[in-house]
C-alpha positions in Angstrom: 102.6 180.3 96.4 105.0 177.4 96.1 106.3 178.6 92.7 109.5 180.5 93.4 109.7 184.1 92.3 112.6 184.2 89.8 114.0 187.3 88.2 114.3 187.9 84.5 117.9 188.1 83.2 118.4 190.1 80.0 120.3 188.0 77.5 120.4 190.3 74.4 118.4 192.8 72.4 117.6 192.8 68.7 116.9 196.1 66.9 117.6 197.5 63.4 118.2 193.9 62.2 121.1 193.5 64.6 121.7 191.8 67.9 123.0 194.0 70.8 124.0 193.7 74.4 121.9 196.6 75.6 118.1 196.4 76.2 116.1 197.9 73.3 113.4 199.4 75.5 110.9 198.3 72.9 108.6 196.5 75.4 108.7 193.3 73.2 110.0 190.3 75.2 110.8 186.7 74.4 111.4 184.7 77.6 113.1 181.3 77.7 111.9 179.1 80.5 108.9 177.3 82.1 106.0 179.6 81.8 104.7 178.9 85.3 107.8 180.6 86.7 108.0 183.2 83.9 104.4 184.3 84.5 105.2 184.9 88.1 108.3 186.9 87.2 106.1 189.2 85.1 103.8 190.2 88.0 105.8 193.1 89.4 105.6 195.0 86.1 102.5 193.6 84.3 99.8 192.6 86.8 96.5 193.9 85.5 98.1 195.4 82.3 97.8 192.7 79.7 95.0 193.5 77.3 94.9 190.3 75.3 96.2 186.8 76.0 96.3 184.0 73.5 97.6 180.5 74.3 97.9 177.3 72.4 98.7 174.8 75.2 99.4 171.1 74.6 96.1 169.4 73.6 96.8 166.3 75.6 96.2 163.9 72.7 98.5 161.3 74.4 101.0 161.7 71.5 102.9 164.9 72.5 106.4 165.1 74.0 105.3 166.4 77.4 107.6 169.1 78.7 105.5 170.8 81.4 105.6 169.7 85.0 102.9 167.1 85.6 105.0 164.9 88.0 102.6 163.8 90.8 105.7 163.3 93.1 106.7 166.9 92.7 106.2 168.5 96.2 104.3 171.4 94.7 101.9 169.1 92.8 101.5 166.8 95.8 100.7 169.7 98.1 98.2 171.1 95.6 96.5 167.7 95.1 96.2 167.1 98.9 94.8 170.5 99.6 92.6 171.1 96.5 91.8 167.9 94.7 91.6 165.5 97.6 92.3 161.8 98.0 90.7 160.9 94.7 93.6 162.7 93.0 96.1 160.1 94.2 95.4 157.9 91.2 95.8 160.3 88.3 94.9 159.8 84.7 96.4 162.0 82.0 93.5 164.4 82.2 94.2 165.0 85.9 97.8 165.7 85.0 96.9 168.1 82.3 94.6 170.0 84.6 97.4 170.0 87.3 99.6 171.6 84.7 97.2 174.2 83.4 95.4 175.3 86.6 98.2 177.4 88.3 99.1 178.9 84.9 95.5 180.1 84.4 95.6 181.6 87.9 98.6 183.7 87.1 97.3 184.6 83.6 94.1 185.9 85.4 96.3 188.1 87.6 98.1 189.5 84.6 95.0 190.3 82.5 93.6 193.8 82.5 90.1 194.4 83.8 88.9 195.1 80.3 91.1 192.4 78.8 90.2 189.0 77.3 91.9 185.6 77.0 91.7 183.2 74.0 92.7 179.5 74.3 93.1 177.0 71.5 91.9 173.5 72.4 90.3 170.4 70.9 87.9 167.9 72.4 90.4 166.2 74.6 90.3 168.8 77.3 87.9 171.5 76.2 85.1 170.4 78.5 87.4 169.9 81.5 89.1 173.3 80.8 85.7 175.2 80.8 85.1 174.0 84.4 88.3 175.4 85.8 87.9 178.6 83.8 84.5 179.0 85.3 86.1 178.6 88.7 89.0 181.0 88.1 87.4 183.7 85.8 83.7 183.2 86.9 80.9 181.8 84.8 79.6 185.4 84.2 82.8 186.2 82.3 82.5 183.4 79.7 82.3 185.1 76.3 82.3 182.4 73.6 83.4 179.0 72.5 84.5 179.7 69.0 84.8 176.9 66.5 87.7 177.3 64.1 87.6 175.2 60.9 91.2 174.0 60.9 91.0 171.7 58.0 90.3 172.1 54.3 89.2 168.5 53.7 88.2 165.4 55.7 90.8 163.2 57.3 90.9 160.2 55.0 92.0 157.9 57.9 88.8 158.5 59.8 85.1 157.8 58.9 84.1 160.7 61.2 87.0 163.0 61.6 87.3 166.4 63.4 87.2 169.5 61.2 87.5 172.1 63.9 89.3 173.2 67.0 87.9 175.4 69.7 89.1 178.9 70.7 87.6 179.4 74.2 87.2 183.1 75.2 86.8 184.6 78.6 86.9 188.2 79.7 88.5 189.4 83.0 85.3 191.5 83.6 82.7 191.0 80.9 80.7 194.0 81.7 83.7 196.3 81.0 85.0 194.4 78.0 84.0 195.6 74.5 85.3 193.9 71.4 86.1 195.8 68.2 84.5 195.4 64.8 86.8 193.5 62.5 87.5 194.4 58.8 85.3 192.7 56.2 86.9 189.6 54.8 87.1 189.1 51.1 84.2 186.8 51.2 82.0 189.3 53.1 82.9 192.1 50.7 81.4 190.1 47.9 78.0 190.6 49.6 78.2 194.3 48.6 76.8 195.0 45.1 75.2 198.0 43.4 72.2 196.8 41.3 70.6 200.3 41.2 73.9 202.0 40.2 73.8 204.2 43.3 76.5 206.9 42.9 77.6 206.2 46.5 78.9 202.8 45.4 78.6 199.3 46.6 76.1 198.4 49.3 74.5 195.4 51.0 70.9 195.1 52.1 69.8 194.3 55.7 66.4 193.3 57.1 64.4 196.1 58.7 62.0 193.8 60.7 62.5 192.8 64.3 60.8 190.9 67.2 57.7 192.7 68.3 58.1 191.8 72.0 59.7 195.1 72.9 58.3 197.2 70.0 56.6 200.6 70.4 53.5 201.8 68.7 55.4 203.7 66.0 57.0 200.5 64.8 53.7 199.2 63.3 52.8 201.1 60.2 51.9 200.6 56.6 54.6 200.8 53.8 53.7 201.3 50.2 56.1 199.9 47.6 56.9 201.9 44.4 54.4 199.6 42.6 51.6 200.5 45.0 51.7 197.3 47.0 50.8 197.8 50.7 52.9 196.0 53.3 52.6 195.5 57.1 55.2 193.8 59.3 55.1 190.0 59.1 53.3 188.1 61.8 54.8 188.4 65.3 57.3 191.0 64.0 57.5 194.8 63.7 59.5 197.2 61.7 62.9 197.7 63.4 62.8 201.4 62.7 60.2 204.1 63.4 58.1 205.4 60.6 59.8 208.8 60.6 63.2 207.1 60.4 62.0 204.9 57.6 60.7 207.8 55.6 64.1 209.7 56.0 66.0 206.6 54.7 63.6 206.3 51.8 64.0 209.9 50.9 67.8 209.4 50.9 67.5 206.3 48.6 68.5 204.0 51.3 65.5 201.6 51.1 65.6 198.8 48.5 62.4 197.2 47.3 64.1 194.8 44.9 64.7 195.1 41.2 61.0 195.1 40.4 60.1 197.6 43.1 57.6 195.3 44.7 59.6 193.3 47.3 59.7 193.6 51.1 61.8 196.7 51.9 65.4 196.3 53.1 67.9 199.0 54.2 71.0 199.7 52.1 74.3 199.7 54.0 77.1 201.2 52.0 80.6 199.7 51.9 82.3 203.1 52.2 80.5 203.7 55.6 81.4 200.3 57.0 83.8 200.4 60.0 83.9 196.7 60.0 81.6 193.9 61.0 80.6 192.0 64.1 82.0 188.4 64.4 80.1 185.3 65.0 81.6 182.1 66.7 82.1 180.0 63.5 85.5 181.0 62.0 86.0 179.3 58.6 89.4 178.5 57.1 88.8 180.8 54.2 88.5 183.7 56.7 91.3 183.0 59.2 93.4 180.2 57.7 94.0 176.5 58.5 96.7 174.2 59.7 98.1 173.6 56.2 98.4 177.4 55.7 100.3 177.6 58.9 102.7 174.8 57.9 103.3 176.6 54.6 104.2 179.8 56.5 106.8 177.9 58.5 108.1 176.4 55.3 108.6 179.8 53.8 110.3 181.2 56.9 112.6 178.2 57.8 112.8 176.1 54.8 111.0 173.3 56.7 108.1 173.1 59.1 110.3 173.7 62.2 109.1 170.5 63.9 105.5 171.8 64.6 102.8 169.4 63.5 99.8 171.7 64.0 101.0 175.3 64.0 98.4 178.1 64.0 98.1 180.5 61.0 98.9 184.2 61.4 95.4 185.0 60.1 93.8 183.3 63.1 95.8 185.4 65.5 95.2 188.5 63.4 91.4 188.0 63.8 91.9 187.8 67.6 94.1 190.9 67.7 91.7 192.9 65.6 88.8 191.8 67.8 90.4 192.4 71.2 93.2 195.0 71.0 93.9 198.6 70.2 97.1 200.0 68.8 99.1 200.4 72.1 98.0 197.2 73.9 100.2 194.5 75.4 99.6 190.9 74.2 100.9 187.8 76.0 101.4 184.3 74.6 102.8 182.0 77.3 102.9 178.9 75.0 104.7 180.7 72.2 105.8 177.8 70.2 106.8 178.8 66.6 106.1 182.5 67.4 102.9 183.0 65.4 101.5 185.5 67.9 104.6 187.7 67.6 104.5 187.4 63.9 100.9 188.4 63.7 101.5 191.5 66.0 104.4 192.7 63.8 102.3 192.3 60.7 99.3 194.2 62.2 101.4 197.0 63.6 102.9 197.5 60.1 99.4 197.6 58.5 97.7 200.0 60.9 100.8 201.9 62.3 100.2 200.3 65.7 102.5 199.9 68.6 101.2 196.7 70.2 103.8 194.9 72.4 104.3 191.2 72.6 105.5 189.0 75.5 106.3 185.4 74.3 107.3 182.6 76.7 108.6 179.2 75.6 110.1 176.3 77.4 112.6 173.8 76.0 111.1 170.9 74.2 112.7 167.4 73.6 113.5 165.6 70.4 112.8 161.9 69.8 116.0 161.0 71.5 115.2 162.9 74.7 117.6 165.8 74.1 116.4 169.3 75.0 115.9 171.8 72.2 115.9 175.5 72.9 112.8 176.4 71.0 112.7 179.9 72.4 116.0 180.9 70.7 116.1 178.6 67.7 112.5 178.9 66.6 110.5 181.6 68.4 113.1 184.3 68.4 114.6 183.3 65.0 111.1 183.6 63.4 110.7 187.1 64.9 114.1 188.1 63.6 113.3 186.9 60.1 109.9 188.6 60.1 111.5 191.9 61.2 114.2 191.7 58.5 112.1 190.1 55.8 112.1 186.5 54.4 111.4 184.8 51.1 109.5 187.4 49.1 108.0 189.1 52.2 109.1 192.6 53.1 110.3 193.0 56.7 108.0 194.5 59.2 110.8 196.3 61.2 110.7 196.2 65.0 112.7 195.0 67.9 112.6 192.8 71.0 114.6 191.7 74.0 115.4 188.1 74.9 115.4 187.0 78.6 116.4 183.9 80.6 114.8 183.0 83.9 117.3 183.9 86.6 117.8 182.9 90.2 115.0 183.0 92.9 114.6 186.2 94.9 114.7 184.2 98.1 117.2 181.4 99.0 116.2 178.1 100.7 116.3 179.7 104.1 113.9 182.5 103.1 116.6 185.2 103.0 117.1 187.6 100.1 119.3 186.3 97.4 121.8 189.1 97.2 123.3 187.7 93.9 120.4 189.0 91.9 121.2 192.6 92.6 119.6 195.4 94.6 117.7 196.9 91.6 115.6 193.7 91.2 115.0 193.5 94.9 113.8 197.1 95.1 111.5 196.5 92.2 110.0 193.5 94.0 109.5 195.3 97.3 107.7 198.2 95.7 105.5 195.9 93.7 104.4 193.9 96.8 103.5 197.1 98.5 101.7 199.0 95.7 101.0 196.5 92.9 102.7 199.0 90.7 106.0 198.9 88.8 108.7 201.0 90.4 109.7 204.1 88.6 113.4 204.5 89.2 114.2 208.2 88.5 116.2 211.1 90.0 114.9 212.4 93.3 116.1 214.4 96.3 115.5 211.7 98.9 118.0 209.2 100.4 119.1 206.1 98.5 116.6 203.9 100.3 113.6 205.7 98.8 111.5 203.6 96.5 108.7 205.9 95.6 105.4 207.4 96.7 101.9 205.9 96.1 98.6 207.0 97.5 100.3 209.5 99.9 102.5 206.7 101.3 106.3 207.0 100.9 108.2 203.7 100.8 111.8 203.1 101.9 114.0 200.0 101.6 117.0 200.5 103.9 119.1 197.6 103.0 122.8 196.9 102.6 124.2 193.4 101.8 127.3 193.7 103.9 125.9 195.4 107.1 122.9 195.5 109.4 120.6 198.4 108.8 118.5 200.2 111.4 115.4 202.4 111.4 116.7 205.0 113.9 116.5 208.8 114.3 119.7 209.3 112.2 118.0 207.5 109.2 114.7 209.3 109.8 116.6 212.6 109.5 117.6 211.7 105.9 114.1 211.1 104.7 113.0 214.1 102.6 109.7 213.1 101.0 106.5 214.5 102.6 103.7 212.0 102.9 100.7 211.1 105.0 102.3 207.7 105.9 105.7 206.1 105.7 106.7 202.4 105.2 110.3 201.6 106.1 112.1 198.3 105.6 115.2 197.7 107.7 116.9 194.9 109.6 116.2 196.5 113.0 114.1 199.3 114.5 115.6 201.5 117.3 112.6 203.9 117.5 109.8 203.5 120.0 106.4 202.2 119.0 104.9 205.5 120.3 107.1 207.6 118.1 106.3 205.4 115.0 102.5 205.7 115.7 102.7 209.5 116.3 104.4 210.1 112.9 102.5 207.5 110.9 105.6 205.3 110.3 105.2 201.5 109.7 108.4 199.5 110.3 108.9 196.2 108.4 111.7 193.8 109.2 113.9 192.4 106.5 113.4 189.6 105.4 110.6 188.6 107.8 108.0 191.1 106.6 108.6 191.0 102.9 105.5 189.7 101.2 105.7 186.4 99.3 103.3 185.7 96.5 
């Protein structure tokens, strides 16, 4: 609540390989600024609409240039500590500071995530355990999905006798019971499991076990199987056949049961490659499957001619795995610690491969160099990478695509709590409609008066506001309202209509700025 609501100011668009003044309307956004304020600015349009979130926050190794607000003397942090953490928070370690930074951001990300969406967070052992605790609080323990281990290295760290080989990718769903992940394409390594030892005309296949735990088995899952050599087989001890006898016989008749080259082995079912829609994913992601840090550094080298100042960037194949697992072709994806722009790069690549229309929102704050000077990473690295990916770089063909670049603008309210008129009436109207309906405003032609915002759930909304004069809800204004609705909500500076009249006609008056919701 103490984070000011700031508007997004369009800086430029990029489409057809060229920069332009106009907005592209592509839905792809790169935002320059502190992600705490940027995430709040996204709420009017995107609350509950983001299908997949990936973030790679600072790992808190103690070696990073820290750019996010962890100042314990900041009024917002002090208030939060006093109300939430308690007196023990007055003497903070770096872990406390990191949690102070990440906690409100996760609260906002939770608001933005769709009910059937999922969030993936890259971390190492410095904060993974602490982070799980606040995620359990914000998302709920029932919505924890997995703690994925990503093999980030290709060889041991020669400086350490016992060095880390992996990072974590922690995954939570907004509502686990409604979230369903996709099958992902077979990796090159998994495709090698498909062979054709019996020269089946249907092509390559892999064999799978047809036994299962007998605890929930039915009677028709216990039967004798005779191999081609005459050997009689029953399910192993404490197990059953995973398929009924009639199903087994149908598969056998269709040459989908394999008894080994000698025809005498325990039967297994043939799964053909041409029938595969993909594979399920376990929680150990090897560097051969999804890439590693050195691969990511090489990608930046190809794009920029150097590593762009990022010591541990993420490979596009890692983000590609997440996108394939958690998105469909028209979903919106958010990365609020965008860094070198890997998420946007991966989305453009995948859209090109499957003809998708996924949208990205990337947020990046300024970082500092060794001398303490601010570097506009959002423009010079994040956006520049996306431009080069769209147009093509090195020997890589361009993906095509477009995006819009935004700066964080002024707060919606001034220090006295009044509307900041400098941001423009369009942004104010959008905010008012969102606070009432939790829906983005649809500004389109209508036959009502200029104060009309829209209609939702049989309620019509009006924002009767003029910067240079006092407005009133009176009978003259009521006569200009044309939309038929079961209820009316009208914002104005004053109300000159009796309470009895308002109640009789289902009209709710809200005073500007007193009754405007802050969030």
